[in-house]
C-alpha positions as CSV (number, residue, x, y, z in Angstrom):
1,M,-0.1,0.2,0.0
2,T,1.5,3.6,-0.8
3,V,0.2,6.7,0.6
4,I,-0.2,9.3,-2.3
5,P,2.4,12.0,-2.5
6,S,1.6,15.5,-2.7
7,P,2.6,16.3,-6.6
8,A,-0.7,16.3,-8.9
9,S,-0.5,13.1,-11.1
10,S,-2.1,13.6,-14.7
11,P,-5.6,12.7,-15.0
12,G,-6.4,9.2,-16.4
13,P,-8.5,9.0,-19.6
14,L,-11.5,8.6,-17.6
15,S,-11.6,12.0,-16.0
16,P,-13.7,14.7,-17.4
17,C,-11.1,17.2,-15.7
18,A,-8.2,17.3,-13.5
19,P,-9.0,16.5,-9.8
20,E,-7.9,20.1,-9.2
21,D,-10.8,21.6,-11.5
22,V,-13.5,19.7,-10.0
23,R,-16.5,22.0,-8.9
24,R,-19.2,19.7,-8.6
25,V,-19.5,17.1,-6.1
26,A,-22.8,14.3,-5.8
27,C,-23.3,12.7,-2.3
28,V,-26.0,9.8,-3.2
29,G,-27.0,8.7,0.3
30,A,-27.5,10.9,3.2
31,G,-27.1,9.2,6.4
32,V,-24.4,9.8,9.0
33,I,-21.4,9.2,6.3
34,G,-23.2,10.7,3.6
35,G,-24.0,13.6,5.2
36,G,-20.4,14.1,6.5
37,W,-19.2,13.8,3.1
38,A,-21.8,16.6,2.0
39,A,-20.5,18.6,4.9
40,H,-16.5,18.2,4.0
41,F,-17.3,19.1,0.3
42,L,-19.2,22.1,1.2
43,A,-16.5,23.2,3.7
44,R,-14.1,22.8,1.0
45,G,-15.7,25.0,-1.3
46,Y,-17.8,22.6,-3.8
47,D,-21.2,22.8,-5.1
48,V,-23.0,19.7,-3.8
49,T,-26.0,18.2,-4.8
50,A,-27.6,15.3,-3.2
51,W,-30.1,12.6,-3.2
52,D,-31.5,10.0,-0.7
53,P,-34.6,7.7,-1.1
54,A,-35.8,8.7,2.4
55,P,-38.9,10.9,2.6
56,D,-37.2,13.5,5.1
57,A,-33.7,13.0,3.2
58,A,-33.8,17.0,2.7
59,V,-34.2,18.1,6.2
60,R,-32.2,15.2,7.8
61,L,-29.4,16.0,5.5
62,R,-29.4,19.8,6.1
63,R,-29.5,19.2,10.1
64,L,-26.6,16.8,9.9
65,V,-24.8,19.4,7.7
66,A,-25.5,22.7,10.3
67,A,-24.3,19.9,13.1
68,A,-20.9,19.6,11.4
69,W,-20.4,23.4,10.3
70,P,-19.2,24.5,13.8
71,A,-16.3,22.6,13.7
72,L,-15.7,22.8,9.9
73,E,-15.6,26.6,10.8
74,R,-13.2,26.2,13.7
75,I,-10.9,24.2,11.3
76,G,-11.2,26.9,8.4
77,L,-13.7,27.0,5.4
78,A,-12.5,27.4,2.1
79,D,-13.0,30.6,0.1
80,G,-16.9,30.4,-1.1
81,A,-17.6,27.7,1.2
82,S,-21.3,27.9,1.9
83,Q,-24.2,25.6,3.5
84,D,-26.2,27.2,0.5
85,R,-24.2,25.6,-1.9
86,L,-26.0,22.5,-1.0
87,T,-29.1,21.1,-3.6
88,V,-31.1,18.1,-2.6
89,T,-32.8,16.7,-5.6
90,A,-35.9,14.6,-6.1
91,T,-34.1,12.0,-8.1
92,L,-30.9,10.4,-8.5
93,E,-30.6,11.4,-11.9
94,E,-30.9,14.8,-11.2
95,A,-28.3,14.6,-8.3
96,V,-25.8,13.4,-10.8
97,A,-26.6,14.7,-13.9
98,D,-23.7,17.0,-14.2
99,A,-21.5,15.9,-11.5
100,Q,-17.6,15.8,-11.8
101,F,-17.3,13.4,-8.8
102,V,-19.8,11.0,-7.2
103,Q,-19.6,9.6,-3.6
104,E,-22.0,6.9,-2.9
105,S,-22.8,6.5,0.5
106,A,-25.7,3.8,0.9
107,P,-26.4,1.3,3.7
108,E,-24.1,-1.8,3.7
109,Q,-26.4,-4.2,1.7
110,L,-24.2,-5.6,-1.3
111,D,-27.5,-6.3,-3.3
112,L,-28.4,-2.5,-2.9
113,K,-24.8,-1.3,-3.5
114,R,-24.8,-3.6,-6.8
115,D,-28.1,-1.8,-8.3
116,L,-27.4,1.6,-7.0
117,L,-23.8,1.5,-8.6
118,A,-25.4,0.3,-11.5
119,R,-27.9,2.9,-11.8
120,L,-25.6,5.5,-11.0
121,D,-23.1,4.4,-13.9
122,A,-26.3,4.6,-16.3
123,A,-26.8,8.3,-15.1
124,A,-23.8,10.1,-14.4
125,P,-21.7,11.9,-17.0
126,A,-19.8,8.8,-18.7
127,D,-16.2,9.8,-17.8
128,T,-17.3,10.5,-14.2
129,V,-15.4,8.9,-11.5
130,I,-17.9,7.2,-9.1
131,A,-16.7,6.0,-5.7
132,S,-18.5,3.9,-3.0
133,S,-17.9,4.5,1.1
134,T,-18.4,0.9,1.5
135,S,-16.8,-0.2,5.0
136,G,-16.2,-3.7,3.9
137,Y,-17.4,-5.0,0.6
138,P,-14.7,-5.3,-2.1
139,M,-15.4,-3.1,-5.6
140,T,-15.1,-6.6,-7.4
141,D,-18.3,-7.7,-5.6
142,M,-20.3,-4.5,-6.2
143,Q,-19.5,-3.4,-9.4
144,T,-20.9,-6.7,-11.3
145,G,-24.1,-4.9,-12.7
146,A,-22.7,-1.5,-14.2
147,A,-22.1,-1.4,-17.8
148,G,-19.0,0.9,-17.1
149,P,-17.2,-0.8,-14.3
150,G,-13.8,0.6,-15.2
151,R,-14.9,4.3,-13.4
152,L,-16.1,2.4,-10.1
153,V,-13.6,2.7,-7.1
154,V,-13.8,2.4,-3.4
155,G,-13.0,5.6,-1.3
156,H,-13.5,4.5,2.2
157,P,-13.8,7.4,4.7
158,F,-13.5,7.3,8.4
159,N,-16.3,8.7,10.6
160,P,-17.1,11.6,10.5
161,P,-15.6,12.3,7.0
162,Y,-15.5,15.8,7.6
163,L,-12.9,15.5,10.4
164,I,-11.1,12.3,10.0
165,P,-8.5,12.8,7.2
166,L,-8.3,9.2,6.0
167,V,-9.5,7.6,2.7
168,E,-8.6,4.2,1.7
169,V,-9.1,4.2,-2.3
170,V,-8.9,0.5,-4.0
171,G,-10.2,-0.5,-7.2
172,G,-12.2,-3.5,-8.2
173,E,-10.9,-6.3,-10.9
174,R,-12.8,-4.4,-13.5
175,T,-11.6,-1.0,-12.5
176,D,-9.5,1.2,-14.8
177,P,-6.3,2.0,-12.8
178,A,-6.8,5.4,-13.8
179,A,-9.7,5.8,-11.9
180,V,-8.1,4.7,-9.0
181,T,-5.1,7.1,-9.4
182,W,-7.9,10.0,-10.4
183,A,-9.9,9.4,-7.3
184,A,-6.7,9.2,-5.0
185,R,-5.6,12.7,-6.2
186,F,-8.9,14.0,-6.0
187,Y,-9.4,13.1,-2.5
188,E,-6.1,14.8,-1.7
189,V,-6.9,17.8,-3.2
190,A,-10.3,18.0,-1.4
191,G,-8.3,17.9,1.8
192,K,-8.0,14.1,2.9
193,S,-5.3,11.9,3.8
194,V,-4.9,8.9,1.1
195,I,-3.9,5.5,1.5
196,T,-4.0,4.0,-2.0
197,M,-4.3,0.1,-1.6
198,D,-2.5,-2.3,-4.0
199,R,-5.1,-5.0,-3.8
200,E,-8.9,-5.5,-2.2
201,V,-8.6,-6.7,1.2
202,P,-11.7,-7.5,2.9
203,G,-12.7,-4.7,5.3
204,F,-9.7,-2.4,4.0
205,I,-7.2,-1.6,6.5
206,A,-8.5,0.8,9.2
207,N,-11.6,-1.0,9.4
208,R,-9.6,-4.6,10.0
209,L,-7.8,-3.2,13.3
210,Q,-10.9,-1.5,14.5
211,E,-12.8,-4.7,14.5
212,A,-10.0,-6.5,16.2
213,L,-10.6,-4.1,19.4
214,W,-14.2,-4.1,18.8
215,R,-14.4,-7.7,19.2
216,E,-11.7,-7.9,22.5
217,A,-14.1,-5.1,24.0
218,L,-17.2,-7.2,23.1
219,H,-15.6,-10.3,24.7
220,M,-14.5,-8.4,27.9
221,V,-18.2,-7.1,28.5
222,A,-19.8,-10.5,28.1
223,N,-17.3,-12.1,30.4
224,G,-17.5,-9.6,33.0
225,E,-14.1,-8.7,32.8
226,A,-14.2,-4.7,32.3
227,T,-17.0,-1.9,31.9
228,V,-17.7,-0.1,28.8
229,A,-16.4,3.0,30.7
230,E,-13.1,1.2,31.7
231,I,-12.7,0.0,28.1
232,D,-12.7,3.4,26.5
233,A,-10.7,4.9,29.4
234,S,-8.2,2.2,29.0
235,I,-7.8,3.6,25.1
236,T,-8.3,7.2,25.5
237,E,-5.8,7.3,28.6
238,G,-3.6,4.8,27.3
239,P,-2.3,3.6,23.4
240,G,-4.8,6.1,22.0
241,L,-2.6,9.1,22.8
242,R,0.4,7.3,21.1
243,W,-1.8,6.1,18.4
244,A,-2.7,9.8,17.5
245,V,1.2,10.4,16.8
246,M,2.1,7.1,15.2
247,G,0.7,3.8,14.4
248,P,0.7,0.6,16.2
249,M,3.8,-0.9,14.2
250,L,6.3,2.1,15.0
251,T,4.8,2.5,18.5
252,F,5.9,-1.3,19.3
253,A,9.3,-0.7,17.7
254,L,10.0,1.7,20.3
255,A,9.0,-0.5,23.0
256,G,12.2,-2.4,21.9
257,G,14.4,0.2,22.9
258,E,17.5,1.3,21.1
259,G,17.2,-2.5,19.4
260,G,14.0,-1.1,17.8
261,M,11.2,-3.8,16.6
262,A,14.0,-6.6,16.2
263,H,14.4,-6.3,19.8
264,M,10.8,-6.0,20.3
265,L,10.2,-9.2,18.6
266,D,12.9,-11.1,20.3
267,H,11.6,-10.2,23.5
268,F,7.9,-10.2,23.5
269,G,7.3,-12.3,20.2
270,P,6.7,-15.4,22.3
271,S,3.8,-13.7,24.1
272,L,1.6,-13.6,20.8
273,K,1.0,-17.5,21.4
274,S,-0.3,-16.4,25.2
275,P,-4.2,-16.9,25.3
276,W,-5.0,-13.1,25.6
277,T,-7.2,-12.4,22.7
278,R,-10.2,-13.9,21.4
279,L,-10.3,-13.4,17.4
280,E,-14.0,-14.5,17.0
281,A,-16.6,-12.4,17.5
282,P,-18.8,-13.0,20.8
283,E,-22.2,-14.1,20.5
284,L,-24.2,-10.8,20.5
285,D,-27.1,-12.3,22.8
286,R,-29.4,-10.1,24.4
287,A,-27.6,-10.0,27.6
288,L,-24.7,-8.7,26.0
289,Y,-26.8,-6.2,23.9
290,E,-28.1,-4.9,27.0
291,A,-24.8,-4.4,29.0
292,V,-23.3,-2.7,25.8
293,V,-26.3,-0.4,25.4
294,A,-26.4,0.4,29.1
295,G,-22.6,0.9,29.6
296,C,-22.9,3.5,26.7
297,D,-25.9,5.2,28.3
298,E,-23.8,5.5,31.6
299,A,-20.8,6.7,30.0
300,A,-22.6,9.4,28.2
301,D,-23.7,10.7,31.8
302,G,-26.9,12.5,30.4
303,R,-25.1,14.0,27.5
304,S,-26.8,13.8,24.2
305,I,-25.9,12.4,21.0
306,G,-25.4,15.9,19.7
307,D,-23.2,16.9,22.8
308,L,-21.2,14.0,22.4
309,V,-20.8,14.5,18.6
310,A,-19.5,18.2,19.5
311,E,-17.6,16.8,22.3
312,R,-15.8,14.4,20.1
313,D,-15.1,16.8,17.0
314,R,-13.6,19.7,19.7
315,G,-11.3,16.9,20.8
316,V,-10.3,15.6,17.4
317,I,-9.6,19.1,16.1
318,D,-7.6,19.5,19.2
319,I,-5.5,16.6,18.3
320,L,-5.1,17.6,14.6
321,R,-3.6,20.8,15.8
322,A,-1.5,19.5,18.3
323,T,-0.1,16.9,16.2
324,G,0.4,19.6,13.4
325,R,-2.2,18.0,11.2
326,L,-4.1,21.4,11.2
327,P,-2.5,24.9,11.5
328,R,-3.3,26.6,14.4
329,S,-6.6,29.1,14.7
330,T,-5.6,32.6,14.5
331,E,-6.6,33.1,18.0
332,E,-4.4,30.6,19.3
333,A,-1.6,32.0,17.1
334,T,-1.8,35.5,18.8
335,R,-2.1,34.1,22.3
């Protein structure tokens, strides 16, 4: 896997324009992820058209964007960025009619994804790249119904897309490599940190790692070994602080001291066989379900989802600034 460098690459034959020249983006699917994408693109100064089949889609999407906007203002909006540049259309075809890039964020149902991508391929301009926000399906499995599968790529974000920089980009077996290159560059121009994957991996990279941690957490709750609050604190007050600076591999290399990863593996390698982890997911029975829900309610301590979203956004922005990923605000710079 390679990280896309900063210099611009030439657009492939599929692209209607250079990634730097995109002005119109379509977001299809207006849930948490689709709404987050819409907020991100609006904040970067794009015109955004959106469509979702839900009857209250327009109201819900504008509410999601408005909730994200204070955090985006704190980061800094692009020239001309405005919530007024969002248009919610009555049909999918209207949303993508003149789009220069399409971001699909429908629910994780394979048949739904296949059908929707085929419809998008039929409706969008012939040379427009179409990306899916899927969190687990390989594009090879999703592009089967499309007449033009070459322009279909995965652009997997991390929630919330308007704050977390990561996007994992990968094509399917029938994807034109030029579409992958173009999409990766577009995301970078749009302010994202891009990993272009050399091959399809079930669940991609970040979700694979996140899911392993999630399974272990559920096992500990199910077995009465730790509470929800203790599990969260063990990350936010422990390795999460290190992971915000460098990932698990370099973090473990530092555990080897001057000997680095080689010494770490020599010293701690045998413990990999210790029965610490349970890689299989636990049975999500009613008792575990209720314990996790009750634990989260207790940990929220009266804070609403909106309160928690705002708290999370403030914290992520502080971490991004503290680690140099975002410039300091004007107010902070003058202190």
